[in-house]
N, C-alpha and C positions, 0 to 999 in steps of 0.2 A: 472611485473605483479601486478595488484591491489590486496592488501590484504583486504578481506572483514571482516566486524565486526562479522559475524556469523561463528562460528567455529564448530558447530554441535557436541559439546562435549557429548551430550546425547547418541550418537551412541555407546559409549564405554560401556554403561550399559544397553541399551534398544534399541528397534526398534523405528524408527523415521519416521514421515511424514514430508516431506519438500515441502511446497507449495510456489508458487510465480508466478507472471504474466509472460507471455512469454517474453523471452530475458532479464530477470533480472540477468541471469548468473548462474542458478542452475546447469546445466551440467558442466560448467567450474569449478565451486566451488567444486563439488563432485569429479571430476577427479583430482583436485589439492590436496584436503584433503585426499583422499583415493585412491592413484594411484595404489595400489596393490590389491584392492578389486575386486571381480567379479562384472561386470557391464552389466546389460541388458538394452538396449535402445529400447523402444517400438516404437520409430519413425523410426527405421530401418525396412523396409518392411519384410525382411525374418524373423527377430525376432518376429515381430508382428504377422505374419501369422502362424508361428509355435506354438506360445502360444495361439493364438485365437482358432485354431483348437483343441488343446489339452493342457489345462492349467496344467494338471497333470505332464507334462514334467518337470516343475519346481521342483517338489518334487523329481522326479527321478534324475535330474541332481545335486541336492544339498544334496543328501542323505548321502554323505561322508564328508560334511562340519563339522568342529570342533565347539564345543560350543563357543559362543562369536564371531564367525567369522562374518564379515560385508559383506553383499551382497546388491548391489544397483539395484533398478528397476526404471528406468527413465520413466516419463509419465505414471504412474500406472493407471490413470483414463481411459486410452484407453482400458484396459482389466480388469474391476473390478473383474471378476471371478477369477483372480489370487490371490485375497486376501484370498480365502478359503485355497489355498495351502500355502500361506504365514503364515496364522494363524496356520496351522498344523505344519509347520517347526519351528515356534517360540516356540510353546508349547512342541513339542517332541524333537527337536534338539538344542533349545536355540540359534538359529541363530539370529543375529541382522540385521534387514533389514533397509535400508534407501529407502523410497518410495516417489519419487518426482513427482510433477504434477503441472500443470498450472490451474487446476480447481478442486474444491472440490465438485462441484455440482453432478457429477455422483456418487461420493462416499457417498452422503447423501441420495440417492434414496432408497426407500423401498426394502428390500431384499439383499442389498449389505453388505457384512461382513466388519465392521469397526474395527475389531480386539479387540473389547471389552475393549478398553482403554489400550491395550498393546503397543501402539505406541504413542510417545510424538510428539505433533504438533510443527513444526518450520515453520517460514515464512521468505523467502528471499525477501527483498525490493529492489528497485532500488538503485543505488549507493548513498552514503551519503557523506557529506563534509569531514568527518573524514577519509575517504578511499582514498581521492584524494590529491596529493601534489599540492601546488599552486592552491587551489580551487578558481574558478572564479564565483562569484555570478551572474554577468550579463550573462555569458555564460550558467550557469545552468538554469536561468530563461528562456532563449531562446531555448536551446537544450534539456532540460529535463535531467534526471539522469539515463536513461537506458544506459548501457555501450557503445553500438554501437552508440547511439545518442549523448551522451556527448562528446565522442571522435571523432565525425565526423569532418573531416578536413575542411569542407566548408559548407555554408548554403545550397548550391545546393544539395550536397550529403545528408545533414541532411533531407531536404525535401523529397528526393527520399526514404530514409530509413523510414521516418514517413509514407509516402504514402503506402509503402509496408507493414509496420507494421499494420496499420489500416485495409488494405485489407485482410491480412493474418488472423488477428484476426476475422474479420467478416466472412470470408469463413471457416476457420478451427475451430475457437472457438465457433461460433454461428451456422452456417449452418451445419457443420459436426456433431455437437452434437444435432442437431434438437431441439434447445432450444426455438426457436420461429417459428411460422408458416408464419408470414409475415415479411420477411427480410427487404423490403423497409421501412416499418413503424418503424422497430427497428433502421435502419440506420438514419432515421429522428430523432428518440428519442435520439440517441447518440449526435447529434448536439444540440438538445434542452437541454440535460443534460450538455453540455459544456457551454451553456448560463447561466445555474443556478449553475455552478461550484463555490463552496465556499459560496453559498447562502442558505437560508432556503428553504427547499423543500416544494412546493405546488403541490401535486399530481394532483389536478383538473386542474390547469393551464397548467402543463406539458402535461397532457392527451389531452387537447384541442389543444395545439400546434402541437401535433403528430397525431391527428385524431384517437385516441383510447380512451377507457374509463379509469377512474381513477384506477380501479383494475388492468388493463393491464399495466398502467404506473408504478404502484407500483411493479408489477412482473418484469418489465424491470429493475428497479433499483436493485431488488434482484438478477437478473442475473448478473449485473455488479459487485455486491458484491461477489457472489459465484464464479465467474470466476476471481476474484481478480483484476478487472479493476477499481473498485471504492470503496470508504469507506463512511459510514455515521458517522458523529460526532454528538452525542446526545447533547441535551440542558442540561445545568446545572440547575437542578430543585429546589434545596434548596434555598428558598427565605424568606425574612423577611417581606417586605412590598410591593415590586414592583411586578406587574403582568408581567409574562415573557412568551415568546414564547416557546412552548414545542416541536415543530417539529424539526427534525434533519437537519443538513447541509450535503450536498453531496460534495465530492471531488474525482476527478479522481486520480488514483494511482500515476500518474506522470504528472507534470506540462506541458509537451510538448503535451499531448493528447488534452486538450481543446485548446491550442494554435493552433494546426494544424486544428482541426475541425472548428475553428472560423476564420481560414485564417489570424492568427496574427503571425508576425515574426519581427525580428530585433527590439524587444522591448527595449527601452532605459529609464534609470532612469529619473523621472520627469513626465512621462506620466501615465495616469490612468491605462492603460493596463499593464504597468510594475508593478505598485503598486498592482494590483490584482494578477498577477502571482508571485510577491515577497511574498505575504502572503501565497499563495498556497505552494511555495517551503519551507517556514519555517514550515508550518503545516506538510508537507511531511517528513521533518527531525524529527519532534517530534513524528509522528506516527511510524517511523522506530525505533527511540530510545526506545520508550515504548515497541515495539514488541520484539526487541532484548534483552531487560531486563525483559521480561516476566511480564510486568505491565499491567494488564487487567483493563478495565473500568477506565482508568486514565486520559482521555482527554474529555473535553466538551467545549461548547461555551456558552455564556450568552448574551441574547438579551431581552430587555424589550419592552413592547408595546408603551412606550413613546420615544423610539429611542436610549436608551443607549445600548451599546454592548461591549463585550470583545471577542476577537478572540479565545483565548484559556484559559481554566481553567483547571489546573492540580490538580488531587486528589480531596479531599473534601475541595475545596477552599483554598488550601495551596498557590497556585501561580496563578496569573492572568496576561496574556500576551497580549499585542496589537502589531500588526505589521504595521509599517508605513514606506514607502520608501522615506520619507522626509530626506533631508540632515541636517535638524536641527529641532529637536522636540520642539514644542511650547505648550503653555497652552491649546490651542484648541484641541490638540491631546490626552489630558488626561481625557476628559469628561467621557468616559466609565469606565476607571480604577477608577476614583474618586467615581463614583456612585456605582461601585462594592464594593469599600472599605468601603463605608458607611454601607453596609449590612454585610460585612465580614472584620472587622477591622484587623484581624490577617493575612490577605493574603499578600504575597509578591507581589509587583507590579513591572512589567517589561514592558518596551516598546522597541521593537527591530526596529532599523532604519538604515539609512545610515549615521548617525553622524560620525564624524571623530574620536571621543574619547568617552569612557564611562564616565558617570557623574550621579549625583543625582539631580533630578529636581522635586521640590515639593513632596518629599518623594517617587518618582518613579525612579527606576533604568533605565537609558537610556543606552542601549547596542547597539553598532554597530553590524551589522549582523554577521560579521566574529567573533567578540568577543563572541557573544551569542552562536554561533555554537560550538566554542571551549569549552565554559563553559558547554554546554549541553552534549557533548560527553565525557567531562572530569568528568561527574557525579556531577557537582556543581550547576546545576539548580534543578534537581528533581531526587530523588532516591526512 
C-alpha cells in the first residue's frame, strides 16, 4: 500500500476539513489512518437519504461519544446542513470530526455553517514522487499522478479511466451541483483551458474561444479552482526595473487532464509536448510540497514584457527555478534565470532537466529531475 505524505495529525487535537479532487485517495487514506473511527460515507444512498431527510440524526447517534473521539464524514459537501449538527457536537461534546470533500464551493455559499474556524483545512493532492517506489518520470508525464491512473497497467486502460474520470466529473461535479447553466459551453471551456494550461491567462481570448463573455470565462476558472480541478499561480510582482506581466498562470491539478483533453498520449522526451507536460509535473510536485508543509503564498512565476521568464519563484525571491526537459542544459536555457538574478542577486538559481548528473553551470545549479524531487521532498530546496 502506498504511504501518503499527509498524515492528518491535526485530527488528534482539532476537527479537520480534508479536501481533494475526486480519486486523489481521500477515502482510502482515511480508512487506513483511522480504521476504528466511526465513518459516514454520504456517497452511500441510504446514508445520504437518511441524513438529508433529518440532519439531527447525527447529533442523536453521536450523543454518547467520548471527548476527543474522531468521527469521519466523507463527501460533506453533499449535505452542508450537517455542519450545524457538527458545530454543536464540536462545541458541546468535543468530538473531533474529519470532514472530507471534493468541492469547497457548496461550503462557501451564503448561509452555510463553516464552523467558525474550528476545523483546520487539509488538502490531499495526487500522488507525489516521494510516495512511489521506483518513480518513473516518463510514466508520470503520460499517466498523471492520480492513484488509479499512475498504476494503470496499460495505455488502453488508462485512456478508459481518464474518459470515465472526465465524464464523471462533468456529470457529478458540475451538472449535479448545478454550477453552470450551459454544460456544453463549459465542456468547451475545459478544452480551451487545457490549451492555456501552464500559460498566462487571458480571459478575453479564452472567452472568445468558448463563445462566452469574459466574466463567464473568469467564473469558469473559479469553478475549476473551487472544485479543486485547477490552480492559479500568481505572478511575482516585486520588480526593480523590468515591466512584468501581472496576470496569473493556470494549471490543471493533474498533468493527465490536459493531456487527455488535448488528445495527447505516449509523450516522449525530446518533443515539445513532453517538455510542456514535464514542466507541469514539476509544478504539480511543488504545489503539493507547499500544501503539505502549510506554506501559503509561496509559489509564483515571473515573466517580463520583453520575453524573460522563470517558471517558479519560491518565497520572496529566495529561489528561482526553470524546467527544461533537455538532456543537456546549455547557455541558451539560462536567459530567464540570469535576467531574474540581475534584479534579485541573492536568489538561488536552479534549472531542473533530464541531465545525467547534477552540476554547476554559470552559477546555476543544474539538477536532474529525479535528484531535484528527492531534494525537494527531503526539505533541501525550500522550507
